[in-house]
All heavy atoms as a GROMACS GRO file, in nm:
protein
  612
    1LEU      N    1   9.990   9.667  10.592
    1LEU     CA    2  10.121   9.604  10.584
    1LEU      C    3  10.213   9.648  10.697
    1LEU      O    4  10.298   9.571  10.739
    1LEU     CB    5  10.187   9.636  10.450
    1LEU     CG    6  10.123   9.573  10.326
    1LEU    CD1    7  10.192   9.623  10.200
    1LEU    CD2    8  10.128   9.424  10.333
    2LEU      N    9  10.197   9.771  10.742
    2LEU     CA   10  10.284   9.819  10.848
    2LEU      C   11  10.267   9.741  10.977
    2LEU      O   12  10.361   9.721  11.052
    2LEU     CB   13  10.258   9.967  10.876
    2LEU     CG   14  10.292  10.063  10.765
    2LEU    CD1   15  10.257  10.205  10.805
    2LEU    CD2   16  10.436  10.054  10.726
    3LEU      N   17  10.146   9.697  11.003
    3LEU     CA   18  10.117   9.627  11.126
    3LEU      C   19  10.144   9.477  11.119
    3LEU      O   20  10.140   9.408  11.221
    3LEU     CB   21   9.971   9.651  11.166
    3LEU     CG   22   9.933   9.797  11.188
    3LEU    CD1   23   9.784   9.809  11.213
    3LEU    CD2   24  10.014   9.858  11.298
    4PHE      N   25  10.172   9.427  11.001
    4PHE     CA   26  10.194   9.284  10.981
    4PHE      C   27  10.343   9.255  10.992
    4PHE      O   28  10.418   9.259  10.894
    4PHE     CB   29  10.138   9.242  10.846
    4PHE     CG   30  10.133   9.094  10.824
    4PHE    CD1   31  10.067   9.012  10.913
    4PHE    CD2   32  10.194   9.038  10.714
    4PHE    CE1   33  10.063   8.875  10.892
    4PHE    CE2   34  10.191   8.901  10.693
    4PHE     CZ   35  10.125   8.820  10.782
    5GLY      N   36  10.390   9.228  11.114
    5GLY     CA   37  10.531   9.210  11.143
    5GLY      C   38  10.601   9.105  11.059
    5GLY      O   39  10.718   9.119  11.024
    6LYS      N   40  10.530   8.998  11.023
    6LYS     CA   41  10.592   8.891  10.944
    6LYS      C   42  10.627   8.936  10.802
    6LYS      O   43  10.710   8.877  10.736
    6LYS     CB   44  10.500   8.769  10.939
    6LYS     CG   45  10.485   8.702  11.072
    6LYS     CD   46  10.394   8.582  11.063
    6LYS     CE   47  10.378   8.519  11.201
    6LYS     NZ   48  10.293   8.402  11.198
    7PHE      N   49  10.563   9.043  10.757
    7PHE     CA   50  10.590   9.097  10.623
    7PHE      C   51  10.731   9.157  10.616
    7PHE      O   52  10.798   9.149  10.515
    7PHE     CB   53  10.486   9.203  10.588
    7PHE     CG   54  10.504   9.264  10.453
    7PHE    CD1   55  10.460   9.199  10.340
    7PHE    CD2   56  10.566   9.387  10.439
    7PHE    CE1   57  10.477   9.254  10.214
    7PHE    CE2   58  10.583   9.444  10.314
    7PHE     CZ   59  10.538   9.378  10.201
    8TRP      N   60  10.776   9.218  10.725
    8TRP     CA   61  10.905   9.288  10.729
    8TRP      C   62  11.017   9.192  10.763
    8TRP      O   63  11.072   9.191  10.870
    8TRP     CB   64  10.897   9.406  10.827
    8TRP     CG   65  10.785   9.495  10.789
    8TRP    CD1   66  10.662   9.504  10.848
    8TRP    CD2   67  10.782   9.582  10.676
    8TRP    NE1   68  10.584   9.594  10.779
    8TRP    CE2   69  10.655   9.643  10.672
    8TRP    CE3   70  10.873   9.615  10.576
    8TRP    CZ2   71  10.618   9.735  10.575
    8TRP    CZ3   72  10.836   9.706  10.479
    8TRP    CH2   73  10.710   9.765  10.479
    9ASN      N   74  11.048   9.108  10.665
    9ASN     CA   75  11.142   8.999  10.680
    9ASN      C   76  11.243   9.006  10.566
    9ASN      O   77  11.206   9.006  10.449
    9ASN     CB   78  11.063   8.867  10.678
    9ASN     CG   79  11.149   8.747  10.697
    9ASN    OD1   80  11.264   8.741  10.655
    9ASN    ND2   81  11.091   8.647  10.758
   10LYS      N   82  11.370   9.012  10.598
   10LYS     CA   83  11.473   9.023  10.495
   10LYS      C   84  11.481   8.901  10.405
   10LYS      O   85  11.536   8.908  10.297
   10LYS     CB   86  11.608   9.052  10.559
   10LYS     CG   87  11.618   9.192  10.614
   10LYS     CD   88  11.757   9.220  10.663
   10LYS     CE   89  11.764   9.358  10.722
   10LYS     NZ   90  11.898   9.391  10.767
   11GLU      N   91  11.426   8.788  10.449
   11GLU     CA   92  11.423   8.670  10.364
   11GLU      C   93  11.324   8.690  10.249
   11GLU      O   94  11.339   8.630  10.143
   11GLU     CB   95  11.384   8.546  10.445
   11GLU     CG   96  11.491   8.509  10.548
   11GLU     CD   97  11.447   8.395  10.638
   11GLU    OE1   98  11.340   8.337  10.615
   11GLU    OE2   99  11.521   8.366  10.733
   12LYS      N  100  11.225   8.774  10.269
   12LYS     CA  101  11.123   8.797  10.167
   12LYS      C  102  11.160   8.913  10.075
   12LYS      O  103  11.116   8.918   9.961
   12LYS     CB  104  10.988   8.824  10.232
   12LYS     CG  105  10.935   8.705  10.307
   12LYS     CD  106  10.801   8.734  10.368
   12LYS     CE  107  10.754   8.610  10.444
   12LYS     NZ  108  10.620   8.622  10.491
   13MET      N  109  11.236   9.009  10.126
   13MET     CA  110  11.277   9.125  10.046
   13MET      C  111  11.426   9.148  10.066
   13MET      O  112  11.472   9.159  10.179
   13MET     CB  113  11.200   9.251  10.089
   13MET     CG  114  11.057   9.251  10.047
   13MET     SD  115  10.977   9.408  10.086
   13MET     CE  116  10.924   9.376  10.253
   14ASP      N  117  11.498   9.156   9.956
   14ASP     CA  118  11.642   9.177   9.961
   14ASP      C  119  11.673   9.326   9.969
   14ASP      O  120  11.663   9.397   9.870
   14ASP     CB  121  11.706   9.115   9.837
   14ASP     CG  122  11.857   9.120   9.841
   14ASP    OD1  123  11.913   9.126   9.952
   14ASP    OD2  124  11.919   9.118   9.734
   15ILE      N  125  11.705   9.373  10.088
   15ILE     CA  126  11.738   9.514  10.108
   15ILE      C  127  11.873   9.524  10.178
   15ILE      O  128  11.919   9.428  10.241
   15ILE     CB  129  11.631   9.589  10.190
   15ILE    CG1  130  11.620   9.529  10.329
   15ILE    CG2  131  11.498   9.591  10.120
   15ILE    CD1  132  11.574   9.628  10.430
   16LYS      N  133  11.934   9.641  10.171
   16LYS     CA  134  12.061   9.667  10.238
   16LYS      C  135  12.033   9.739  10.369
   16LYS      O  136  11.984   9.851  10.369
   16LYS     CB  137  12.150   9.754  10.150
   16LYS     CG  138  12.188   9.691  10.019
   16LYS     CD  139  12.269   9.788   9.935
   16LYS     CE  140  12.291   9.733   9.797
   16LYS     NZ  141  12.355   9.832   9.709
   17GLY      N  142  12.062   9.673  10.481
   17GLY     CA  143  12.038   9.734  10.612
   17GLY      C  144  11.896   9.710  10.660
   17GLY      O  145  11.831   9.613  10.622
   18ASP      N  146  11.849   9.801  10.744
   18ASP     CA  147  11.713   9.792  10.798
   18ASP      C  148  11.612   9.848  10.697
   18ASP      O  149  11.647   9.929  10.612
   18ASP     CB  150  11.702   9.873  10.928
   18ASP     CG  151  11.789   9.817  11.039
   18ASP    OD1  152  11.789   9.694  11.056
   18ASP    OD2  153  11.856   9.895  11.108
   19PHE      N  154  11.488   9.804  10.709
   19PHE     CA  155  11.383   9.856  10.623
   19PHE      C  156  11.361  10.005  10.651
   19PHE      O  157  11.350  10.045  10.767
   19PHE     CB  158  11.250   9.784  10.647
   19PHE     CG  159  11.247   9.644  10.595
   19PHE    CD1  160  11.266   9.537  10.680
   19PHE    CD2  161  11.224   9.619  10.460
   19PHE    CE1  162  11.263   9.407  10.633
   19PHE    CE2  163  11.220   9.490  10.412
   19PHE     CZ  164  11.241   9.383  10.498
   20VAL      N  165  11.354  10.084  10.546
   20VAL     CA  166  11.316  10.225  10.554
   20VAL      C  167  11.195  10.242  10.464
   20VAL      O  168  11.196  10.198  10.348
   20VAL     CB  169  11.431  10.318  10.510
   20VAL    CG1  170  11.384  10.462  10.503
   20VAL    CG2  171  11.550  10.304  10.604
   21ILE      N  172  11.089  10.302  10.518
   21ILE     CA  173  10.967  10.317  10.439
   21ILE      C  174  10.920  10.463  10.437
   21ILE      O  175  10.954  10.541  10.526
   21ILE     CB  176  10.852  10.229  10.493
   21ILE    CG1  177  10.813  10.272  10.634
   21ILE    CG2  178  10.891  10.082  10.488
   21ILE    CD1  179  10.668  10.250  10.663
   22GLY      N  180  10.845  10.493  10.335
   22GLY     CA  181  10.777  10.621  10.325
   22GLY      C  182  10.634  10.595  10.282
   22GLY      O  183  10.607  10.501  10.206
   23ILE      N  184  10.542  10.674  10.331
   23ILE     CA  185  10.400  10.661  10.296
   23ILE      C  186  10.348  10.800  10.263
   23ILE      O  187  10.282  10.864  10.345
   23ILE     CB  188  10.318  10.600  10.411
   23ILE    CG1  189  10.389  10.480  10.472
   23ILE    CG2  190  10.178  10.561  10.364
   23ILE    CD1  191  10.333  10.438  10.605
   24PRO      N  192  10.378  10.850  10.143
   24PRO     CA  193  10.335  10.986  10.110
   24PRO      C  194  10.183  11.001  10.100
   24PRO      O  195  10.130  11.107  10.130
   24PRO     CB  196  10.403  11.014   9.977
   24PRO     CG  197  10.438  10.881   9.920
   24PRO     CD  198  10.455  10.789  10.037
   25ASN      N  199  10.114  10.895  10.057
   25ASN     CA  200   9.967  10.898  10.055
   25ASN      C  201   9.915  10.757  10.074
   25ASN      O  202   9.992  10.662  10.084
   25ASN     CB  203   9.913  10.964   9.928
   25ASN     CG  204   9.931  10.882   9.804
   25ASN    OD1  205   9.967  10.765   9.809
   25ASN    ND2  206   9.908  10.941   9.689
   26ARG      N  207   9.785  10.745  10.081
   26ARG     CA  208   9.728  10.614  10.116
   26ARG      C  209   9.749  10.507  10.008
   26ARG      O  210   9.732  10.389  10.035
   26ARG     CB  211   9.579  10.627  10.147
   26ARG     CG  212   9.493  10.649  10.025
   26ARG     CD  213   9.347  10.648  10.062
   26ARG     NE  214   9.265  10.653   9.942
   26ARG     CZ  215   9.135  10.661   9.944
   26ARG    NH1  216   9.071  10.666  10.059
   26ARG    NH2  217   9.068  10.664   9.832
   27ASP      N  218   9.787  10.547   9.888
   27ASP     CA  219   9.805  10.451   9.780
   27ASP      C  220   9.950  10.418   9.748
   27ASP      O  221   9.976  10.341   9.657
   27ASP     CB  222   9.740  10.506   9.652
   27ASP     CG  223   9.591  10.527   9.667
   27ASP    OD1  224   9.526  10.447   9.737
   27ASP    OD2  225   9.539  10.624   9.609
   28VAL      N  226  10.045  10.475   9.822
   28VAL     CA  227  10.187  10.456   9.790
   28VAL      C  228  10.263  10.413   9.915
   28VAL      O  229  10.256  10.479  10.019
   28VAL     CB  230  10.248  10.586   9.733
   28VAL    CG1  231  10.396  10.568   9.707
   28VAL    CG2  232  10.176  10.628   9.606
   29LEU      N  233  10.337  10.303   9.903
   29LEU     CA  234  10.428  10.257  10.007
   29LEU      C  235  10.566  10.244   9.944
   29LEU      O  236  10.586  10.167   9.851
   29LEU     CB  237  10.384  10.122  10.064
   29LEU     CG  238  10.479  10.055  10.163
   29LEU    CD1  239  10.495  10.140  10.289
   29LEU    CD2  240  10.430   9.915  10.198
   30LEU      N  241  10.660  10.323   9.993
   30LEU     CA  242  10.798  10.321   9.944
   30LEU      C  243  10.881  10.237  10.040
   30LEU      O  244  10.872  10.254  10.162
   30LEU     CB  245  10.854  10.462   9.938
   30LEU     CG  246  10.769  10.565   9.864
   30LEU    CD1  247  10.822  10.706   9.889
   30LEU    CD2  248  10.768  10.534   9.715
   31VAL      N  249  10.964  10.145   9.986
   31VAL     CA  250  11.047  10.059  10.070
   31VAL      C  251  11.188  10.059  10.015
   31VAL      O  252  11.210  10.038   9.896
   31VAL     CB  253  10.993   9.914  10.073
   31VAL    CG1  254  11.081   9.825  10.161
   31VAL    CG2  255  10.848   9.909  10.120
   32THR      N  256  11.285  10.082  10.103
   32THR     CA  257  11.427  10.074  10.067
   32THR      C  258  11.503  10.030  10.191
   32THR      O  259  11.443   9.993  10.291
   32THR     CB  260  11.478  10.209  10.011
   32THR    OG1  261  11.609  10.191   9.958
   32THR    CG2  262  11.479  10.318  10.116
   33GLY      N  263  11.635  10.030  10.183
   33GLY     CA  264  11.718   9.990  10.297
   33GLY      C  265  11.796  10.106  10.355
   33GLY      O  266  11.828  10.202  10.285
   34SER      N  267  11.828  10.095  10.483
   34SER     CA  268  11.899  10.203  10.552
   34SER      C  269  12.042  10.222  10.500
   34SER      O  270  12.102  10.326  10.520
   34SER     CB  271  11.902  10.176  10.702
   34SER     OG  272  11.969  10.054  10.731
   35GLU      N  273  12.096  10.122  10.431
   35GLU     CA  274  12.230  10.131  10.374
   35GLU      C  275  12.227  10.157  10.223
   35GLU      O  276  12.327  10.140  10.156
   35GLU     CB  277  12.308  10.005  10.406
   35GLU     CG  278  12.330   9.984  10.555
   35GLU     CD  279  12.395   9.853  10.589
   35GLU    OE1  280  12.446   9.784  10.497
   35GLU    OE2  281  12.395   9.816  10.708
   36ASP      N  282  12.112  10.196  10.172
   36ASP     CA  283  12.095  10.226  10.030
   36ASP      C  284  12.065  10.374  10.013
   36ASP      O  285  11.950  10.415  10.007
   36ASP     CB  286  11.982  10.140   9.973
   36ASP     CG  287  11.958  10.159   9.825
   36ASP    OD1  288  12.026  10.244   9.763
   36ASP    OD2  289  11.871  10.089   9.770
   37GLN      N  290  12.170  10.456  10.008
   37GLN     CA  291  12.150  10.600  10.002
   37GLN      C  292  12.075  10.644   9.877
   37GLN      O  293  11.993  10.735   9.882
   37GLN     CB  294  12.285  10.674  10.012
   37GLN     CG  295  12.269  10.823  10.033
   37GLN     CD  296  12.192  10.858  10.159
   37GLN    OE1  297  12.221  10.808  10.268
   37GLN    NE2  298  12.091  10.943  10.148
   38ALA      N  299  12.100  10.577   9.765
   38ALA     CA  300  12.026  10.611   9.642
   38ALA      C  301  11.877  10.585   9.660
   38ALA      O  302  11.793  10.663   9.616
   38ALA     CB  303  12.081  10.533   9.523
   39GLY      N  304  11.842  10.474   9.726
   39GLY     CA  305  11.702  10.442   9.753
   39GLY      C  306  11.638  10.542   9.847
   39GLY      O  307  11.523  10.583   9.828
   40ILE      N  308  11.712  10.585   9.950
   40ILE     CA  309  11.661  10.685  10.044
   40ILE      C  310  11.640  10.818   9.973
   40ILE      O  311  11.538  10.884   9.990
   40ILE     CB  312  11.756  10.699  10.164
   40ILE    CG1  313  11.748  10.572  10.250
   40ILE    CG2  314  11.723  10.822  10.247
   40ILE    CD1  315  11.853  10.563  10.359
   41ASP      N  316  11.736  10.856   9.889
   41ASP     CA  317  11.724  10.982   9.815
   41ASP      C  318  11.604  10.978   9.721
   41ASP      O  319  11.530  11.075   9.708
   41ASP     CB  320  11.851  11.011   9.735
   41ASP     CG  321  11.970  11.045   9.824
   41ASP    OD1  322  11.950  11.077   9.944
   41ASP    OD2  323  12.084  11.038   9.774
   42LYS      N  324  11.581  10.863   9.655
   42LYS     CA  325  11.466  10.848   9.565
   42LYS      C  326  11.335  10.857   9.644
   42LYS      O  327  11.240  10.923   9.600
   42LYS     CB  328  11.474  10.715   9.490
   42LYS     CG  329  11.364  10.691   9.392
   42LYS     CD  330  11.372  10.787   9.276
   42LYS     CE  331  11.268  10.751   9.172
   42LYS     NZ  332  11.268  10.843   9.060
   43ALA      N  333  11.329  10.793   9.760
   43ALA     CA  334  11.209  10.798   9.843
   43ALA      C  335  11.180  10.943   9.885
   43ALA      O  336  11.066  10.989   9.878
   43ALA     CB  337  11.224  10.708   9.966
   44LYS      N  338  11.284  11.014   9.927
   44LYS     CA  339  11.266  11.155   9.965
   44LYS      C  340  11.216  11.237   9.847
   44LYS      O  341  11.130  11.324   9.863
   44LYS     CB  342  11.399  11.213  10.014
   44LYS     CG  343  11.442  11.165  10.150
   44LYS     CD  344  11.576  11.230  10.186
   44LYS     CE  345  11.629  11.186  10.317
   44LYS     NZ  346  11.759  11.250  10.349
   45SER      N  347  11.267  11.209   9.728
   45SER     CA  348  11.225  11.280   9.608
   45SER      C  349  11.077  11.256   9.578
   45SER      O  350  11.003  11.349   9.544
   45SER     CB  351  11.312  11.237   9.490
   45SER     OG  352  11.266  11.292   9.370
   46ILE      N  353  11.034  11.132   9.590
   46ILE     CA  354  10.894  11.099   9.565
   46ILE      C  355  10.804  11.166   9.668
   46ILE      O  356  10.698  11.220   9.635
   46ILE     CB  357  10.874  10.945   9.562
   46ILE    CG1  358  10.945  10.886   9.440
   46ILE    CG2  359  10.725  10.910   9.563
   46ILE    CD1  360  10.954  10.735   9.442
   47ILE      N  361  10.846  11.165   9.794
   47ILE     CA  362  10.767  11.230   9.899
   47ILE      C  363  10.758  11.380   9.872
   47ILE      O  364  10.650  11.440   9.882
   47ILE     CB  365  10.827  11.201  10.038
   47ILE    CG1  366  10.806  11.054  10.073
   47ILE    CG2  367  10.765  11.292  10.144
   47ILE    CD1  368  10.880  11.007  10.196
   48LYS      N  369  10.869  11.441   9.836
   48LYS     CA  370  10.870  11.585   9.805
   48LYS      C  371  10.777  11.616   9.688
   48LYS      O  372  10.701  11.713   9.691
   48LYS     CB  373  11.013  11.629   9.773
   48LYS     CG  374  11.028  11.777   9.753
   48LYS     CD  375  11.174  11.814   9.731
   48LYS     CE  376  11.189  11.963   9.710
   48LYS     NZ  377  11.330  12.000   9.690
   49LYS      N  378  10.781  11.531   9.585
   49LYS     CA  379  10.694  11.549   9.469
   49LYS      C  380  10.547  11.536   9.509
   49LYS      O  381  10.463  11.614   9.464
   49LYS     CB  382  10.728  11.446   9.362
   49LYS     CG  383  10.644  11.457   9.237
   49LYS     CD  384  10.685  11.354   9.133
   49LYS     CE  385  10.597  11.368   9.010
   49LYS     NZ  386  10.634  11.274   8.905
   50SER      N  387  10.517  11.441   9.595
   50SER     CA  388  10.377  11.421   9.638
   50SER      C  389  10.325  11.545   9.711
   50SER      O  390  10.208  11.582   9.696
   50SER     CB  391  10.365  11.297   9.727
   50SER     OG  392  10.414  11.319   9.856
   51LEU      N  393  10.411  11.608   9.789
   51LEU     CA  394  10.371  11.730   9.860
   51LEU      C  395  10.353  11.848   9.764
   51LEU      O  396  10.256  11.922   9.773
   51LEU     CB  397  10.474  11.766   9.966
   51LEU     CG  398  10.486  11.669  10.083
   51LEU    CD1  399  10.606  11.706  10.170
   51LEU    CD2  400  10.359  11.665  10.165
   52ALA      N  401  10.446  11.862   9.670
   52ALA     CA  402  10.441  11.973   9.575
   52ALA      C  403  10.320  11.963   9.483
   52ALA      O  404  10.261  12.063   9.444
   52ALA     CB  405  10.569  11.976   9.492
   53GLU      N  406  10.283  11.840   9.448
   53GLU     CA  407  10.171  11.819   9.356
   53GLU      C  408  10.039  11.794   9.428
   53GLU      O  409   9.938  11.766   9.364
   53GLU     CB  410  10.203  11.701   9.262
   53GLU     CG  411  10.321  11.729   9.172
   53GLU     CD  412  10.356  11.611   9.082
   53GLU    OE1  413  10.289  11.505   9.089
   53GLU    OE2  414  10.452  11.625   9.004
   54SER      N  415  10.041  11.799   9.560
   54SER     CA  416   9.920  11.778   9.642
   54SER      C  417   9.847  11.649   9.605
   54SER      O  418   9.728  11.649   9.574
   54SER     CB  419   9.826  11.898   9.629
   54SER     OG  420   9.888  12.014   9.675
   55TRP      N  421   9.921  11.537   9.610
   55TRP     CA  422   9.857  11.408   9.583
   55TRP      C  423   9.742  11.388   9.681
   55TRP      O  424   9.744  11.435   9.795
   55TRP     CB  425   9.957  11.295   9.599
   55TRP     CG  426  10.064  11.290   9.492
   55TRP    CD1  427  10.082  11.378   9.389
   55TRP    CD2  428  10.166  11.192   9.482
   55TRP    NE1  429  10.191  11.340   9.315
   55TRP    CE2  430  10.244  11.226   9.368
   55TRP    CE3  431  10.200  11.080   9.554
   55TRP    CZ2  432  10.353  11.150   9.328
   55TRP    CZ3  433  10.309  11.005   9.514
   55TRP    CH2  434  10.384  11.040   9.402
   56SER      N  435   9.642  11.314   9.637
   56SER     CA  436   9.524  11.287   9.721
   56SER      C  437   9.558  11.204   9.844
   56SER      O  438   9.647  11.119   9.840
   56SER     CB  439   9.419  11.212   9.639
   56SER     OG  440   9.378  11.289   9.530
   57TYR      N  441   9.486  11.227   9.950
   57TYR     CA  442   9.494  11.150  10.073
   57TYR      C  443   9.636  11.139  10.130
   57TYR      O  444   9.690  11.030  10.145
   57TYR     CB  445   9.433  11.011  10.053
   57TYR     CG  446   9.294  11.016   9.995
   57TYR    CD1  447   9.273  10.986   9.860
   57TYR    CD2  448   9.187  11.053  10.074
   57TYR    CE1  449   9.146  10.994   9.806
   57TYR    CE2  450   9.059  11.060  10.020
   57TYR     CZ  451   9.039  11.030   9.886
   57TYR     OH  452   8.914  11.038   9.833
   58PRO      N  453   9.698  11.252  10.162
   58PRO     CA  454   9.833  11.248  10.218
   58PRO      C  455   9.836  11.174  10.353
   58PRO      O  456   9.740  11.178  10.429
   58PRO     CB  457   9.869  11.395  10.235
   58PRO     CG  458   9.740  11.467  10.240
   58PRO     CD  459   9.644  11.387  10.158
   59VAL      N  460   9.949  11.107  10.378
   59VAL     CA  461   9.966  11.035  10.504
   59VAL      C  462  10.083  11.093  10.583
   59VAL      O  463  10.065  11.138  10.695
   59VAL     CB  464   9.986  10.883  10.481
   59VAL    CG1  465  10.017  10.811  10.611
   59VAL    CG2  466   9.863  10.823  10.414
   60SER      N  467  10.204  11.092  10.526
   60SER     CA  468  10.320  11.140  10.600
   60SER      C  469  10.429  11.190  10.506
   60SER      O  470  10.450  11.133  10.398
   60SER     CB  471  10.377  11.028  10.687
   60SER     OG  472  10.492  11.073  10.755
   61SER      N  473  10.499  11.292  10.550
   61SER     CA  474  10.613  11.343  10.474
   61SER      C  475  10.745  11.290  10.532
   61SER      O  476  10.852  11.332  10.491
   61SER     CB  477  10.613  11.496  10.478
   61SER     OG  478  10.624  11.542  10.612
   62GLU      N  479  10.737  11.199  10.625
   62GLU     CA  480  10.855  11.144  10.693
   62GLU      C  481  10.893  11.006  10.640
   62GLU      O  482  10.810  10.935  10.583
   62GLU     CB  483  10.826  11.131  10.844
   62GLU     CG  484  10.785  11.258  10.912
   62GLU     CD  485  10.897  11.358  10.925
   62GLU    OE1  486  11.015  11.318  10.922
   62GLU    OE2  487  10.867  11.477  10.938
   63LEU      N  488  11.018  10.968  10.664
   63LEU     CA  489  11.063  10.831  10.642
   63LEU      C  490  11.067  10.763  10.778
   63LEU      O  491  11.094  10.827  10.881
   63LEU     CB  492  11.201  10.827  10.578
   63LEU     CG  493  11.212  10.872  10.434
   63LEU    CD1  494  11.358  10.870  10.389
   63LEU    CD2  495  11.128  10.786  10.342
   64PHE      N  496  11.042  10.632  10.780
   64PHE     CA  497  11.043  10.554  10.902
   64PHE      C  498  11.136  10.435  10.884
   64PHE      O  499  11.150  10.382  10.775
   64PHE     CB  500  10.902  10.504  10.936
   64PHE     CG  501  10.804  10.615  10.956
   64PHE    CD1  502  10.734  10.669  10.850
   64PHE    CD2  503  10.785  10.670  11.082
   64PHE    CE1  504  10.644  10.773  10.867
   64PHE    CE2  505  10.695  10.774  11.101
   64PHE     CZ  506  10.625  10.826  10.994
   65ILE      N  507  11.200  10.393  10.994
   65ILE     CA  508  11.290  10.278  10.991
   65ILE      C  509  11.234  10.169  11.082
   65ILE      O  510  11.176  10.198  11.187
   65ILE     CB  511  11.434  10.320  11.032
   65ILE    CG1  512  11.533  10.208  11.005
   65ILE    CG2  513  11.438  10.370  11.176
   65ILE    CD1  514  11.678  10.253  11.008
   66TYR      N  515  11.249  10.043  11.040
   66TYR     CA  516  11.197   9.929  11.114
   66TYR      C  517  11.310   9.868  11.195
   66TYR      O  518  11.405   9.811  11.138
   66TYR     CB  519  11.139   9.826  11.017
   66TYR     CG  520  11.064   9.714  11.083
   66TYR    CD1  521  10.939   9.736  11.140
   66TYR    CD2  522  11.115   9.585  11.086
   66TYR    CE1  523  10.868   9.632  11.199
   66TYR    CE2  524  11.046   9.481  11.145
   66TYR     CZ  525  10.922   9.506  11.201
   66TYR     OH  526  10.852   9.403  11.260
   67ARG      N  527  11.301   9.882  11.327
   67ARG     CA  528  11.403   9.826  11.417
   67ARG      C  529  11.334   9.765  11.538
   67ARG      O  530  11.239   9.820  11.591
   67ARG     CB  531  11.498   9.935  11.466
   67ARG     CG  532  11.592   9.985  11.360
   67ARG     CD  533  11.699  10.072  11.422
   67ARG     NE  534  11.790  10.117  11.319
   67ARG     CZ  535  11.841  10.238  11.312
   67ARG    NH1  536  11.811  10.327  11.404
   67ARG    NH2  537  11.924  10.270  11.216
   68ASP      N  538  11.386   9.650  11.579
   68ASP     CA  539  11.334   9.583  11.699
   68ASP      C  540  11.183   9.562  11.693
   68ASP      O  541  11.112   9.583  11.792
   68ASP     CB  542  11.372   9.661  11.826
   68ASP     CG  543  11.523   9.675  11.842
   68ASP    OD1  544  11.594   9.578  11.809
   68ASP    OD2  545  11.569   9.783  11.884
   69GLY      N  546  11.133   9.528  11.575
   69GLY     CA  547  10.992   9.495  11.561
   69GLY      C  548  10.896   9.612  11.556
   69GLY      O  549  10.776   9.594  11.571
   70LYS      N  550  10.950   9.734  11.536
   70LYS     CA  551  10.859   9.849  11.528
   70LYS      C  552  10.919   9.956  11.436
   70LYS      O  553  11.038   9.960  11.412
   70LYS     CB  554  10.831   9.908  11.665
   70LYS     CG  555  10.954   9.964  11.733
   70LYS     CD  556  10.922  10.018  11.871
   70LYS     CE  557  11.049  10.075  11.933
   70LYS     NZ  558  11.025  10.135  12.060
   71PHE      N  559  10.832  10.043  11.387
   71PHE     CA  560  10.875  10.155  11.304
   71PHE      C  561  10.895  10.278  11.392
   71PHE      O  562  10.819  10.304  11.484
   71PHE     CB  563  10.770  10.188  11.196
   71PHE     CG  564  10.772  10.091  11.082
   71PHE    CD1  565  10.681   9.988  11.075
   71PHE    CD2  566  10.866  10.103  10.982
   71PHE    CE1  567  10.682   9.899  10.970
   71PHE    CE2  568  10.870  10.014  10.878
   71PHE     CZ  569  10.777   9.912  10.870
   72GLU      N  570  11.002  10.354  11.360
   72GLU     CA  571  11.027  10.481  11.427
   72GLU      C  572  11.077  10.579  11.323
   72GLU      O  573  11.113  10.540  11.212
   72GLU     CB  574  11.128  10.463  11.540
   72GLU     CG  575  11.258  10.398  11.496
   72GLU     CD  576  11.346  10.355  11.612
   72GLU    OE1  577  11.298  10.284  11.701
   72GLU    OE2  578  11.465  10.394  11.609
   73LEU      N  579  11.077  10.708  11.356
   73LEU     CA  580  11.126  10.806  11.262
   73LEU      C  581  11.267  10.775  11.220
   73LEU      O  582  11.352  10.738  11.304
   73LEU     CB  583  11.120  10.947  11.322
   73LEU     CG  584  10.984  11.013  11.324
   73LEU    CD1  585  10.992  11.147  11.397
   73LEU    CD2  586  10.929  11.032  11.186
   74CYS      N  587  11.295  10.787  11.093
   74CYS     CA  588  11.426  10.756  11.039
   74CYS      C  589  11.518  10.878  11.055
   74CYS      O  590  11.482  10.988  11.012
   74CYS     CB  591  11.413  10.720  10.891
   74CYS     SG  592  11.567  10.673  10.814
   75PRO      N  593  11.636  10.861  11.114
   75PRO     CA  594  11.726  10.975  11.130
   75PRO      C  595  11.774  11.032  10.995
   75PRO      O  596  11.811  11.146  10.987
   75PRO     CB  597  11.842  10.918  11.211
   75PRO     CG  598  11.832  10.771  11.200
   75PRO     CD  599  11.689  10.739  11.170
   76GLN      N  600  11.770  10.951  10.890
   76GLN     CA  601  11.811  10.996  10.756
   76GLN      C  602  11.700  11.068  10.684
   76GLN      O  603  11.720  11.124  10.579
   76GLN     CB  604  11.857  10.876  10.673
   76GLN     CG  605  11.979  10.809  10.731
   76GLN     CD  606  11.991  10.666  10.685
   76GLN    OE1  607  11.900  10.588  10.704
   76GLN    NE2  608  12.103  10.633  10.626
   77GLY      N  609  11.578  11.062  10.738
   77GLY     CA  610  11.462  11.119  10.670
   77GLY      C  611  11.430  11.252  10.723
   77GLY      O  612  11.361  11.334  10.680
   0.00000   0.00000   0.00000
């Protein structure tokens, strides 16, 4: 899904601001908006929990933001 640019379209998903994602393991994709602090805090909480509980197949402990057609590290993450 990360590589499928047409998927990251605000017409398809109602979010506040830019897409912010987290991928704590291969089976979990977290999606929220850059202007949704509660969503960002929840994503951080889930990522922290995944690390503490050693979920299988870890991917990243970072949040990423989608801008200009690409994902980059999120300054809020």
